[in-house]
C-alpha atoms as a printed R data frame, in Angstrom:
    type eleno elety resid chain resno       x       y       z
1   ATOM     1    CA   MET     A     1  15.900 -14.387 -15.651
2   ATOM     2    CA   ARG     A     2  12.871 -16.485 -14.276
3   ATOM     3    CA   ALA     A     3  10.727 -15.001 -11.283
4   ATOM     4    CA   THR     A     4  10.349 -17.575  -8.509
5   ATOM     5    CA   THR     A     5   6.830 -18.376  -7.284
6   ATOM     6    CA   ARG     A     6   7.481 -16.462  -3.591
7   ATOM     7    CA   GLN     A     7   8.918 -13.239  -5.797
8   ATOM     8    CA   ILE     A     8   5.859 -13.209  -8.123
9   ATOM     9    CA   LEU     A     9   3.375 -13.797  -4.899
10  ATOM    10    CA   LEU     A    10   5.517 -11.167  -2.997
11  ATOM    11    CA   VAL     A    11   5.601  -8.377  -5.473
12  ATOM    12    CA   SER     A    12   1.737  -8.998  -6.644
13  ATOM    13    CA   LEU     A    13   0.437  -8.923  -3.276
14  ATOM    14    CA   THR     A    14   2.202  -6.272  -1.752
15  ATOM    15    CA   ALA     A    15   1.852  -4.286  -4.983
16  ATOM    16    CA   LEU     A    16  -2.058  -4.237  -4.121
17  ATOM    17    CA   THR     A    17  -1.386  -1.362  -1.830
18  ATOM    18    CA   ALA     A    18   0.148   0.863  -4.418
19  ATOM    19    CA   ALA     A    19  -3.527   2.487  -4.670
20  ATOM    20    CA   ALA     A    20  -3.451   3.368  -0.916
21  ATOM    21    CA   ILE     A    21   0.095   4.825  -1.178
22  ATOM    22    CA   ALA     A    22  -0.999   7.044  -4.038
23  ATOM    23    CA   ILE     A    23  -4.028   8.158  -2.183
24  ATOM    24    CA   ALA     A    24  -2.391   8.717   1.237
25  ATOM    25    CA   VAL     A    25   0.556  10.691  -0.851
26  ATOM    26    CA   VAL     A    26  -1.984  13.604  -1.205
27  ATOM    27    CA   SER     A    27  -3.035  14.160   2.067
28  ATOM    28    CA   CYS     A    28   0.744  13.647   3.298
29  ATOM    29    CA   LYS     A    29   1.780  16.581   1.093
30  ATOM    30    CA   ALA     A    30  -1.363  18.610   2.203
31  ATOM    31    CA   ASN     A    31  -0.205  18.207   6.119
32  ATOM    32    CA   ALA     A    32   3.731  19.214   4.813
33  ATOM    33    CA   GLN     A    33   2.385  22.327   2.640
34  ATOM    34    CA   GLN     A    34  -0.281  23.552   5.557
35  ATOM    35    CA   SER     A    35   2.319  23.540   7.875
36  ATOM    36    CA   ASN     A    36   4.777  25.575   6.188
37  ATOM    37    CA   GLU     A    37   2.459  28.448   6.199
38  ATOM    38    CA   PRO     A    38   3.966  31.772   8.368
39  ATOM    39    CA   ALA     A    39   3.005  31.837  11.465
40  ATOM    40    CA   ALA     A    40   1.424  34.757  12.409
41  ATOM    41    CA   GLN     A    41   2.327  35.124  16.469
42  ATOM    42    CA   ASP     A    42   3.923  32.689  18.711
43  ATOM    43    CA   ALA     A    43   0.709  32.769  20.845
44  ATOM    44    CA   VAL     A    44  -1.434  31.543  17.841
45  ATOM    45    CA   ALA     A    45  -2.199  27.480  18.014
46  ATOM    46    CA   ARG     A    46  -2.471  25.684  14.749
47  ATOM    47    CA   ARG     A    47  -4.034  22.317  14.394
48  ATOM    48    CA   ILE     A    48  -4.227  20.275  11.162
49  ATOM    49    CA   GLY     A    49  -6.865  17.849  10.556
50  ATOM    50    CA   THR     A    50 -10.290  16.817   8.901
51  ATOM    51    CA   ILE     A    51 -13.625  18.326   9.723
52  ATOM    52    CA   LYS     A    52 -15.688  15.440  11.342
53  ATOM    53    CA   THR     A    53 -19.015  17.516  12.376
54  ATOM    54    CA   ILE     A    54 -20.323  21.122  11.846
55  ATOM    55    CA   THR     A    55 -22.789  22.527  14.238
56  ATOM    56    CA   GLY     A    56 -23.491  26.167  14.516
57  ATOM    57    CA   ASN     A    57 -20.479  27.927  14.469
58  ATOM    58    CA   THR     A    58 -18.375  25.296  15.606
59  ATOM    59    CA   LEU     A    59 -16.605  22.254  14.051
60  ATOM    60    CA   THR     A    60 -15.108  18.905  15.611
61  ATOM    61    CA   LEU     A    61 -11.693  18.678  13.886
62  ATOM    62    CA   THR     A    62 -10.583  15.621  13.727
63  ATOM    63    CA   PRO     A    63  -6.511  15.501  13.901
64  ATOM    64    CA   ASP     A    64  -4.430  12.948  12.133
65  ATOM    65    CA   SER     A    65  -2.915  11.589  15.239
66  ATOM    66    CA   ALA     A    66  -4.202  13.300  18.158
67  ATOM    67    CA   PRO     A    67  -7.279  13.690  20.469
68  ATOM    68    CA   GLU     A    68 -10.608  15.540  18.770
69  ATOM    69    CA   VAL     A    69 -10.513  19.406  18.700
70  ATOM    70    CA   ALA     A    70 -13.368  21.788  19.328
71  ATOM    71    CA   VAL     A    71 -13.002  24.599  16.869
72  ATOM    72    CA   THR     A    72 -15.311  27.718  17.229
73  ATOM    73    CA   VAL     A    73 -15.201  29.964  14.268
74  ATOM    74    CA   GLN     A    74 -15.551  33.651  15.114
75  ATOM    75    CA   PRO     A    75 -17.132  36.039  13.306
76  ATOM    76    CA   ASN     A    76 -14.241  37.764  11.822
77  ATOM    77    CA   ALA     A    77 -12.181  34.822  11.134
78  ATOM    78    CA   ARG     A    78 -10.571  34.536   7.873
79  ATOM    79    CA   LEU     A    79 -11.312  31.506   5.878
80  ATOM    80    CA   LEU     A    80  -9.523  30.619   2.616
81  ATOM    81    CA   ARG     A    81  -9.760  27.604  -0.126
82  ATOM    82    CA   ILE     A    82  -6.509  26.336  -1.255
83  ATOM    83    CA   ALA     A    83  -6.030  23.779  -3.951
84  ATOM    84    CA   PRO     A    84  -4.263  20.454  -3.101
85  ATOM    85    CA   GLY     A    85  -0.653  20.920  -4.607
86  ATOM    86    CA   GLU     A    86  -0.130  25.035  -3.735
87  ATOM    87    CA   LYS     A    87   2.884  25.749  -1.954
88  ATOM    88    CA   ASP     A    88   1.681  29.195  -0.763
89  ATOM    89    CA   LEU     A    89  -1.558  31.413  -0.316
90  ATOM    90    CA   LYS     A    90  -1.033  33.483  -3.447
91  ATOM    91    CA   SER     A    91  -3.798  31.645  -5.260
92  ATOM    92    CA   ALA     A    92  -5.789  30.728  -2.206
93  ATOM    93    CA   THR     A    93  -9.666  32.339  -2.773
94  ATOM    94    CA   PRO     A    94 -11.653  33.571   0.241
95  ATOM    95    CA   ILE     A    95 -14.816  31.320   1.416
96  ATOM    96    CA   GLN     A    96 -17.663  31.550   3.640
97  ATOM    97    CA   PHE     A    97 -18.419  29.488   6.807
98  ATOM    98    CA   GLN     A    98 -21.540  28.021   5.101
99  ATOM    99    CA   ASP     A    99 -19.056  26.797   2.380
100 ATOM   100    CA   LEU     A   100 -17.229  24.294   4.705
101 ATOM   101    CA   GLN     A   101 -18.308  20.655   4.880
102 ATOM   102    CA   ALA     A   102 -17.570  17.354   6.699
103 ATOM   103    CA   GLY     A   103 -14.382  15.761   5.274
104 ATOM   104    CA   ASP     A   104 -12.638  18.872   4.250
105 ATOM   105    CA   ARG     A   105  -9.351  19.291   5.148
106 ATOM   106    CA   ILE     A   106  -8.232  22.317   7.314
107 ATOM   107    CA   LEU     A   107  -5.506  24.275   9.141
108 ATOM   108    CA   VAL     A   108  -6.984  26.232  12.095
109 ATOM   109    CA   GLY     A   109  -5.234  29.220  13.694
110 ATOM   110    CA   GLY     A   110  -6.242  30.745  16.745
111 ATOM   111    CA   LYS     A   111  -6.455  30.583  20.544
112 ATOM   112    CA   ALA     A   112  -6.165  27.558  22.001
113 ATOM   113    CA   SER     A   113  -8.155  26.588  25.471
114 ATOM   114    CA   ASP     A   114  -5.790  25.840  28.465
115 ATOM   115    CA   ASP     A   115  -6.257  22.298  28.110
116 ATOM   116    CA   ALA     A   116  -5.610  22.484  24.305
117 ATOM   117    CA   LYS     A   117  -9.220  20.685  23.777
118 ATOM   118    CA   ALA     A   118 -10.470  23.204  22.038
119 ATOM   119    CA   ILE     A   119  -9.573  26.649  19.800
120 ATOM   120    CA   ALA     A   120 -11.340  29.828  19.069
121 ATOM   121    CA   ALA     A   121 -10.433  30.109  15.213
122 ATOM   122    CA   SER     A   122  -8.997  33.540  13.580
123 ATOM   123    CA   SER     A   123  -8.202  32.051  10.395
124 ATOM   124    CA   ILE     A   124  -8.963  28.749   8.406
125 ATOM   125    CA   VAL     A   125  -7.070  27.260   5.373
126 ATOM   126    CA   VAL     A   126  -8.995  25.090   3.728
127 ATOM   127    CA   MET     A   127  -8.596  22.078   1.100
128 ATOM   128    CA   LYS     A   128 -11.828  20.949  -0.045
129 ATOM   129    CA   ARG     A   129 -12.837  17.106   0.122
130 ATOM   130    CA   SER     A   130 -14.025  16.981  -3.492
131 ATOM   131    CA   ASP     A   131 -10.206  18.846  -4.380
132 ATOM   132    CA   VAL     A   132  -8.524  16.348  -2.484
133 ATOM   133    CA   ALA     A   133 -10.460  13.517  -4.393
134 ATOM   134    CA   ALA     A   134  -9.945  14.918  -7.420
135 ATOM   135    CA   ARG     A   135  -6.115  15.212  -6.881
136 ATOM   136    CA   GLN     A   136  -6.105  11.943  -5.089
137 ATOM   137    CA   GLN     A   137  -7.470  10.283  -8.540
138 ATOM   138    CA   GLN     A   138  -5.028  12.303 -10.362
139 ATOM   139    CA   GLU     A   139  -1.907  10.954  -8.347
140 ATOM   140    CA   LEU     A   140  -3.313   7.390  -8.534
141 ATOM   141    CA   GLN     A   141  -3.306   7.387 -12.176
142 ATOM   142    CA   ASP     A   142  -0.115   8.684 -12.500
143 ATOM   143    CA   TRP     A   143   1.257   6.197 -10.001
144 ATOM   144    CA   GLN     A   144  -0.024   3.711 -12.319
145 ATOM   145    CA   LYS     A   145   0.914   5.449 -15.306
146 ATOM   146    CA   ARG     A   146   4.692   6.086 -14.416
147 ATOM   147    CA   GLY     A   147   4.999   3.973 -11.397
148 ATOM   148    CA   VAL     A   148   6.677   0.437 -11.087
149 ATOM   149    CA   GLY     A   149   7.092  -1.652  -8.076
150 ATOM   150    CA   GLY     A   150   9.317  -4.957  -6.611
151 ATOM   151    CA   LEU     A   151  11.895  -5.411  -4.577
152 ATOM   152    CA   ALA     A   152  15.418  -4.034  -4.331
153 ATOM   153    CA   SER     A   153  17.992  -6.207  -5.015
154 ATOM   154    CA   ALA     A   154  20.673  -3.728  -5.196
155 ATOM   155    CA   VAL     A   155  21.478  -0.366  -3.835
156 ATOM   156    CA   ASP     A   156  24.438   2.384  -4.816
157 ATOM   157    CA   PRO     A   157  24.057   5.174  -2.609
158 ATOM   158    CA   ALA     A   158  27.022   6.843  -4.168
159 ATOM   159    CA   ALA     A   159  25.400   6.502  -7.626
160 ATOM   160    CA   GLY     A   160  22.190   7.194  -6.527
161 ATOM   161    CA   THR     A   161  20.471   4.286  -7.760
162 ATOM   162    CA   ILE     A   162  18.787   1.235  -6.962
163 ATOM   163    CA   THR     A   163  18.069  -1.813  -8.762
164 ATOM   164    CA   ILE     A   164  14.695  -3.998  -8.435
165 ATOM   165    CA   SER     A   165  13.223  -6.997  -9.602
166 ATOM   166    CA   VAL     A   166   9.981  -6.485 -10.766
167 ATOM   167    CA   ALA     A   167   8.330 -10.040 -11.360
168 ATOM   168    CA   GLY     A   168   5.594 -11.169 -13.859
169 ATOM   169    CA   PHE     A   169   4.143 -14.573 -15.028
170 ATOM   170    CA   GLY     A   170   6.737 -14.018 -17.840
171 ATOM   171    CA   GLY     A   171   9.824 -13.520 -15.870
172 ATOM   172    CA   ALA     A   172  11.546 -11.142 -13.749
173 ATOM   173    CA   LYS     A   173  12.886  -7.869 -15.340
174 ATOM   174    CA   ASN     A   174  15.671  -5.571 -13.460
175 ATOM   175    CA   VAL     A   175  14.557  -2.014 -13.340
176 ATOM   176    CA   ILE     A   176  17.427   0.696 -12.292
177 ATOM   177    CA   ILE     A   177  16.024   3.285 -10.518
178 ATOM   178    CA   HIS     A   178  17.433   6.613 -10.385
179 ATOM   179    CA   SER     A   179  17.437   9.265  -7.888
180 ATOM   180    CA   SER     A   180  18.312  13.054  -7.866
181 ATOM   181    CA   ARG     A   181  18.328  15.685  -5.395
182 ATOM   182    CA   ASP     A   182  15.106  16.561  -6.082
183 ATOM   183    CA   THR     A   183  13.830  12.961  -5.664
184 ATOM   184    CA   ALA     A   184  11.184  12.946  -2.626
185 ATOM   185    CA   ILE     A   185  12.450   9.229  -0.560
186 ATOM   186    CA   ARG     A   186  10.415   8.281   2.069
187 ATOM   187    CA   ARG     A   187  10.280   5.239   4.379
188 ATOM   188    CA   TYR     A   188   7.363   3.129   5.931
189 ATOM   189    CA   ALA     A   189   6.938   3.134   9.260
190 ATOM   190    CA   PRO     A   190   7.727  -0.405  11.076
191 ATOM   191    CA   ASN     A   191   3.778  -0.862  11.788
192 ATOM   192    CA   SER     A   192   2.311   0.745   9.251
193 ATOM   193    CA   VAL     A   193   1.947   1.377   5.392
194 ATOM   194    CA   LYS     A   194   0.106   4.510   5.583
195 ATOM   195    CA   PHE     A   195   2.053   7.147   3.641
196 ATOM   196    CA   ASN     A   196   0.839   9.642   6.569
197 ATOM   197    CA   ASP     A   197   3.201   7.865   9.087
198 ATOM   198    CA   ALA     A   198   5.746   7.505   6.248
199 ATOM   199    CA   LYS     A   199   9.213   9.397   7.200
200 ATOM   200    CA   PRO     A   200  11.570  11.241   5.224
201 ATOM   201    CA   SER     A   201  14.484   8.669   4.346
202 ATOM   202    CA   SER     A   202  17.692   8.364   2.155
203 ATOM   203    CA   LEU     A   203  18.711   5.471  -0.291
204 ATOM   204    CA   ALA     A   204  21.076   4.563   2.910
205 ATOM   205    CA   GLU     A   205  18.070   3.135   4.152
206 ATOM   206    CA   ILE     A   206  16.957   1.173   1.491
207 ATOM   207    CA   HIS     A   207  18.237  -2.577   1.430
208 ATOM   208    CA   PRO     A   208  17.973  -5.639  -0.624
209 ATOM   209    CA   GLY     A   209  14.793  -7.422  -0.151
210 ATOM   210    CA   ASP     A   210  13.003  -4.272   0.504
211 ATOM   211    CA   GLN     A   211   9.536  -3.568  -1.193
212 ATOM   212    CA   LEU     A   212   9.652  -0.351  -3.200
213 ATOM   213    CA   ARG     A   213   7.813   1.452  -5.310
214 ATOM   214    CA   ALA     A   214   9.032   4.341  -7.548
215 ATOM   215    CA   ARG     A   215   7.375   7.038  -9.768
216 ATOM   216    CA   GLY     A   216   9.001   8.981 -12.716
217 ATOM   217    CA   ASN     A   217   9.929   8.823 -16.418
218 ATOM   218    CA   ARG     A   218  10.785   5.485 -18.040
219 ATOM   219    CA   ASN     A   219  13.249   5.028 -21.111
220 ATOM   220    CA   ALA     A   220  11.786   3.294 -23.872
221 ATOM   221    CA   ASP     A   221  12.248  -0.223 -23.006
222 ATOM   222    CA   GLY     A   222  11.448   0.281 -19.505
223 ATOM   223    CA   THR     A   223  14.790  -0.790 -17.976
224 ATOM   224    CA   GLU     A   224  15.331   2.245 -16.216
225 ATOM   225    CA   LEU     A   225  13.432   5.171 -14.396
226 ATOM   226    CA   ALA     A   226  14.352   8.721 -13.319
227 ATOM   227    CA   ALA     A   227  12.182   8.806  -9.778
228 ATOM   228    CA   ASP     A   228  10.072  11.793  -8.801
229 ATOM   229    CA   GLU     A   229   9.330   9.940  -5.664
230 ATOM   230    CA   ILE     A   230  10.215   6.625  -4.010
231 ATOM   231    CA   VAL     A   231   8.506   5.098  -1.389
232 ATOM   232    CA   SER     A   232  10.487   1.614   0.371
233 ATOM   233    CA   GLY     A   233   9.919  -0.570   3.250
234 ATOM   234    CA   ARG     A   234  10.182  -4.035   4.456
235 ATOM   235    CA   PHE     A   235   7.127  -6.003   4.196
236 ATOM   236    CA   PRO     A   236   7.672  -9.852   5.741
237 ATOM   237    CA   TYR     A   237   5.958 -12.628   3.799
238 ATOM   238    CA   VAL     A   238   4.202 -15.824   5.606
239 ATOM   239    CA   GLU     A   239   3.118 -18.913   3.817
240 ATOM   240    CA   GLY     A   240   1.770 -21.862   5.530
241 ATOM   241    CA   MET     A   241  -0.887 -23.382   7.640
242 ATOM   242    CA   ILE     A   242  -3.135 -21.889  10.402
243 ATOM   243    CA   ASN     A   243  -2.100 -23.165  13.695
244 ATOM   244    CA   SER     A   244  -4.595 -21.185  15.781
245 ATOM   245    CA   ILE     A   245  -6.760 -18.103  16.020
246 ATOM   246    CA   ASP     A   246  -7.632 -15.595  18.690
247 ATOM   247    CA   ALA     A   247 -10.620 -13.833  17.967
248 ATOM   248    CA   SER     A   248 -10.640 -11.703  21.146
249 ATOM   249    CA   ALA     A   249  -6.875 -10.566  20.569
250 ATOM   250    CA   SER     A   250  -7.553 -10.389  16.371
251 ATOM   251    CA   THR     A   251  -4.178 -12.410  16.196
252 ATOM   252    CA   ILE     A   252  -3.361 -15.469  13.805
253 ATOM   253    CA   SER     A   253  -0.797 -18.207  14.338
254 ATOM   254    CA   VAL     A   254   0.773 -19.322  11.219
255 ATOM   255    CA   GLN     A   255   3.399 -21.762  10.661
256 ATOM   256    CA   ASP     A   256   5.491 -20.544   8.231
257 ATOM   257    CA   VAL     A   257   7.071 -23.081   5.681
258 ATOM   258    CA   LEU     A   258   9.520 -20.637   4.578
259 ATOM   259    CA   SER     A   259  11.478 -20.026   8.359
260 ATOM   260    CA   LYS     A   260   9.729 -23.010   9.638
261 ATOM   261    CA   LYS     A   261   9.012 -20.930  12.611
262 ATOM   262    CA   THR     A   262   5.458 -20.209  14.142
263 ATOM   263    CA   VAL     A   263   4.673 -16.729  13.550
264 ATOM   264    CA   THR     A   264   1.645 -14.759  15.002
265 ATOM   265    CA   VAL     A   265   0.152 -11.649  13.216
266 ATOM   266    CA   GLN     A   266  -2.040  -9.169  14.280
267 ATOM   267    CA   VAL     A   267  -5.354  -8.429  12.253
268 ATOM   268    CA   THR     A   268  -6.330  -4.554  12.348
269 ATOM   269    CA   PRO     A   269  -9.026  -2.994  10.946
270 ATOM   270    CA   ASP     A   270  -6.506  -1.457   7.729
271 ATOM   271    CA   SER     A   271  -5.737  -5.051   7.245
272 ATOM   272    CA   GLN     A   272  -7.359  -6.858   3.919
273 ATOM   273    CA   LEU     A   273  -8.760 -10.410   4.397
274 ATOM   274    CA   ARG     A   274  -9.644 -12.274   0.902
275 ATOM   275    CA   GLN     A   275 -11.030 -15.933   0.402
276 ATOM   276    CA   LEU     A   276  -9.713 -17.513  -3.066
277 ATOM   277    CA   PRO     A   277 -12.516 -19.499  -4.601
278 ATOM   278    CA   VAL     A   278 -10.987 -23.027  -5.460
279 ATOM   279    CA   GLU     A   279 -11.124 -22.353  -9.096
280 ATOM   280    CA   VAL     A   280  -9.376 -18.745  -8.807
281 ATOM   281    CA   ALA     A   281  -6.623 -20.708  -6.876
282 ATOM   282    CA   HIS     A   282  -6.451 -23.618  -9.517
283 ATOM   283    CA   ARG     A   283  -5.808 -20.648 -12.118
284 ATOM   284    CA   ILE     A   284  -3.154 -18.848 -10.251
285 ATOM   285    CA   ALA     A   285  -1.138 -22.210  -9.845
286 ATOM   286    CA   THR     A   286  -1.665 -23.004 -13.590
287 ATOM   287    CA   ARG     A   287   0.162 -19.915 -14.245
288 ATOM   288    CA   LEU     A   288   2.582 -20.292 -11.597
289 ATOM   289    CA   LYS     A   289   3.211 -23.808 -12.809
290 ATOM   290    CA   MET     A   290   3.660 -22.635 -16.612
291 ATOM   291    CA   THR     A   291   6.333 -19.902 -15.384
292 ATOM   292    CA   ALA     A   292   8.532 -22.215 -13.433
293 ATOM   293    CA   GLY     A   293   8.441 -24.679 -15.715
294 ATOM   294    CA   VAL     A   294   6.701 -27.465 -13.914
295 ATOM   295    CA   PRO     A   295   6.465 -31.153 -15.578
296 ATOM   296    CA   GLY     A   296   3.149 -31.758 -16.951
297 ATOM   297    CA   SER     A   297   2.564 -27.634 -17.728
298 ATOM   298    CA   SER     A   298   1.912 -26.431 -21.088
299 ATOM   299    CA   GLY     A   299   5.118 -24.049 -21.394
300 ATOM   300    CA   THR     A   300   7.371 -21.913 -19.885
301 ATOM   301    CA   GLY     A   301   8.713 -18.333 -19.792
302 ATOM   302    CA   ALA     A   302   7.110 -15.438 -21.414
303 ATOM   303    CA   ALA     A   303   4.953 -17.655 -23.950
304 ATOM   304    CA   SER     A   304   3.184 -19.249 -21.611
305 ATOM   305    CA   GLY     A   305   2.435 -16.276 -19.487
306 ATOM   306    CA   SER     A   306   0.829 -15.159 -22.555
307 ATOM   307    CA   GLN     A   307  -1.256 -17.971 -22.486
308 ATOM   308    CA   ALA     A   308  -2.453 -18.348 -18.770
309 ATOM   309    CA   ASN     A   309  -3.487 -14.472 -19.265
310 ATOM   310    CA   SER     A   310  -6.002 -15.574 -21.602
311 ATOM   311    CA   GLU     A   311  -6.783 -18.488 -19.638
312 ATOM   312    CA   THR     A   312  -7.684 -16.533 -16.510
313 ATOM   313    CA   GLY     A   313  -9.050 -13.473 -18.487
314 ATOM   314    CA   GLY     A   314  -6.376 -11.265 -17.754
315 ATOM   315    CA   SER     A   315  -6.613  -7.886 -19.209
316 ATOM   316    CA   GLY     A   316  -3.846  -5.994 -17.577
317 ATOM   317    CA   PRO     A   317  -3.010  -2.771 -20.089
318 ATOM   318    CA   ALA     A   318   0.406  -2.568 -21.290
319 ATOM   319    CA   GLY     A   319   2.628   0.053 -19.831
320 ATOM   320    CA   ASN     A   320   1.085   0.187 -16.750
321 ATOM   321    CA   GLY     A   321   4.526  -0.388 -15.103
322 ATOM   322    CA   SER     A   322   3.611  -3.141 -12.748
323 ATOM   323    CA   SER     A   323   5.254  -5.917 -15.124
324 ATOM   324    CA   GLY     A   324   7.565  -3.926 -17.855
325 ATOM   325    CA   GLY     A   325   4.591  -3.446 -19.979
326 ATOM   326    CA   ARG     A   326   3.997  -6.966 -20.505
327 ATOM   327    CA   ARG     A   327   0.386  -8.768 -20.462
328 ATOM   328    CA   GLY     A   328   0.041 -12.083 -18.171
329 ATOM   329    CA   GLY     A   329   2.317 -10.047 -15.518
330 ATOM   330    CA   SER     A   330   1.790  -9.287 -11.795
331 ATOM   331    CA   ALA     A   331  -0.578  -6.603 -12.942
332 ATOM   332    CA   ASP     A   332  -3.111  -9.366 -13.991
333 ATOM   333    CA   LEU     A   333  -2.621 -11.067 -11.018
334 ATOM   334    CA   GLN     A   334  -3.270  -7.923  -8.582
335 ATOM   335    CA   GLN     A   335  -6.611  -7.308 -10.530
336 ATOM   336    CA   MET     A   336  -7.878 -10.569 -10.288
337 ATOM   337    CA   LEU     A   337  -7.047 -10.163  -6.501
338 ATOM   338    CA   ASN     A   338  -8.617  -6.789  -6.033
339 ATOM   339    CA   ARG     A   339 -11.937  -7.994  -7.620
340 ATOM   340    CA   LEU     A   340 -12.198 -10.778  -4.545
341 ATOM   341    CA   PRO     A   341 -15.061 -10.141  -1.785
342 ATOM   342    CA   PRO     A   342 -13.761  -9.186   1.572
343 ATOM   343    CA   ALA     A   343 -13.400 -12.055   4.097
344 ATOM   344    CA   THR     A   344 -13.206 -11.343   8.147
345 ATOM   345    CA   LEU     A   345 -11.472 -13.075  10.974
346 ATOM   346    CA   ALA     A   346 -14.630 -15.531  11.193
347 ATOM   347    CA   ASP     A   347 -14.079 -16.761   7.547
348 ATOM   348    CA   LEU     A   348 -10.729 -18.332   8.648
349 ATOM   349    CA   HIS     A   349 -10.110 -21.596  10.424
350 ATOM   350    CA   LYS     A   350  -7.530 -23.714  11.993
351 ATOM   351    CA   GLY     A   351  -5.787 -25.343   9.032
352 ATOM   352    CA   ASP     A   352  -6.472 -23.049   6.380
353 ATOM   353    CA   ALA     A   353  -3.671 -22.182   3.904
354 ATOM   354    CA   VAL     A   354  -2.529 -18.603   3.837
355 ATOM   355    CA   LEU     A   355  -0.597 -16.180   1.969
356 ATOM   356    CA   ILE     A   356   0.063 -12.911   4.047
357 ATOM   357    CA   VAL     A   357   1.957  -9.551   3.631
358 ATOM   358    CA   ALA     A   358   2.292  -7.990   6.874
359 ATOM   359    CA   THR     A   359   4.097  -4.797   8.271
360 ATOM   360    CA   GLN     A   360   7.657  -5.323   9.681
361 ATOM   361    CA   GLY     A   361   6.498  -4.795  13.394
362 ATOM   362    CA   THR     A   362   8.638  -3.864  16.328
363 ATOM   363    CA   SER     A   363  10.436  -5.418  19.749
364 ATOM   364    CA   SER     A   364   7.136  -4.151  21.470
365 ATOM   365    CA   GLU     A   365   4.256  -4.485  18.884
366 ATOM   366    CA   ARG     A   366   3.298  -7.463  16.257
367 ATOM   367    CA   SER     A   367   3.433  -7.263  12.856
368 ATOM   368    CA   SER     A   368  -0.202  -6.273  11.485
369 ATOM   369    CA   VAL     A   369  -1.482  -7.905   8.405
370 ATOM   370    CA   ILE     A   370  -1.530  -5.937   5.361
371 ATOM   371    CA   ASN     A   371  -3.089  -8.373   2.994
372 ATOM   372    CA   LEU     A   372  -4.343 -11.948   3.954
373 ATOM   373    CA   TYR     A   373  -5.621 -14.302   1.269
374 ATOM   374    CA   SER     A   374  -6.902 -18.044   2.107
375 ATOM   375    CA   GLY     A   375  -8.013 -20.925   0.218
376 ATOM   376    CA   VAL     A   376  -4.317 -20.967  -1.739
377 ATOM   377    CA   ASP     A   377  -3.404 -24.700  -1.254
378 ATOM   378    CA   ALA     A   378  -3.407 -25.191  -4.643
379 ATOM   379    CA   ILE     A   379  -0.887 -21.739  -5.143
380 ATOM   380    CA   LEU     A   380   1.133 -23.205  -2.483
381 ATOM   381    CA   ARG     A   381   1.417 -26.575  -4.085
382 ATOM   382    CA   ALA     A   382   2.861 -24.924  -7.398
383 ATOM   383    CA   ALA     A   383   6.139 -23.928  -6.011
384 ATOM   384    CA   PRO     A   384   8.415 -25.771  -7.483
385 ATOM   385    CA   GLY     A   385  11.753 -27.388  -5.849
386 ATOM   386    CA   SER     A   386  12.160 -27.333  -1.861
387 ATOM   387    CA   GLU     A   387   9.177 -25.073  -1.111
388 ATOM   388    CA   ALA     A   388   7.118 -27.493  -2.852
389 ATOM   389    CA   MET     A   389   8.823 -30.494  -0.985
390 ATOM   390    CA   LEU     A   390   7.894 -28.617   2.507
391 ATOM   391    CA   LEU     A   391   4.227 -28.482   1.573
392 ATOM   392    CA   GLY     A   392   4.041 -32.771   1.497
393 ATOM   393    CA   PRO     A   393   3.372 -33.380   4.881
394 ATOM   394    CA   TRP     A   394   0.478 -31.386   4.973
395 ATOM   395    CA   SER     A   395  -2.159 -33.294   2.669
396 ATOM   396    CA   LEU     A   396  -3.320 -30.050   1.110
397 ATOM   397    CA   GLY     A   397  -6.635 -30.692  -0.469
398 ATOM   398    CA   ALA     A   398  -9.614 -28.435  -1.143
399 ATOM   399    CA   PRO     A   399  -9.013 -25.508   1.002
400 ATOM   400    CA   SER     A   400 -10.966 -26.279   4.562
401 ATOM   401    CA   GLY     A   401 -12.147 -22.439   4.648
402 ATOM   402    CA   ASP     A   402 -14.099 -23.142   1.535
403 ATOM   403    CA   ALA     A   403 -17.020 -20.807   3.151
404 ATOM   404    CA   GLY     A   404 -14.970 -18.359   4.760
405 ATOM   405    CA   ALA     A   405  -8.279 -14.165   0.801
406 ATOM   406    CA   GLN     A   406  -2.175  -5.882  -0.456
């Protein structure tokens, strides 16, 4: 089964958020574990967040989704350090106030002020920043080693399975994801790719076309995976020409060649914008032509994908889960794109060709840009069939945003 240009790019670009997914998992789990600690009294207020500053015996606590809180640590306060992943306080160790640092994750218990802007802390459970970073790295490595991502093509809630299409330059591969009662299933909020914002979900909420990543144990040939965790979401894909840019509102209007509609997306501080140099865009385009069997290219299928890999300097490790362990797959494209320097809204111009992966958005909020790549004229022209024909009227040449992109 051959991957279309759109499948390859969609899976590859959205997969760039995998690192953010894996890292955010740790903080999300930490929140849930800390929240499950037994409450001492109903009158005890609890706050979870990150230490922003420390002055004397007062901390400035930044919750994940609430205003900052001033925490005054009482002289007799009990401070305990817990490791990421622990489910109770049995292995917690006492620490001193001077051991606290900015960036540490804490659960504070104490008496809140009437306006809820301050709290006198009688207990603090601490997850050290260094411990969280180490756990994040472990989680990231495990996602890379045991994770797989792609587009959902079929969902069977009764059987507890999802079939995903994992695209690579050598072709697409179907992988069956098996879930169980122990599988943690989450779904992203409509306008966020942060795992902290993801909500507990079920297979019934996963639909064909959703972007999905799963982590677990694969069978010998990589065609099936028993999932420990599943993360899914709907991430629209836009490819086309920039019609206009509103710098004051941080929005971009694009004429999408797939839907033939004008799409306006929001650029946020979390958006990743990158500019592809002309030579990089041409390399990727060459690989896409090889895969699609475009006349004049040097080959098709898996063989051409391997050849293209050597041409572009790809060195993705086998067995990384992104393309069924095949060199020349989407993992190499991801690595290439990850190495590109960031761009800004000021680097974009009317007439630039762009590829965008965005959040789904809501009726009251625009879709937000997750990843945006400009300088992609050659890549869009490499699309075979009707998609390539749609690009004809554009007179696409060298990127007009030459000086100026998960």
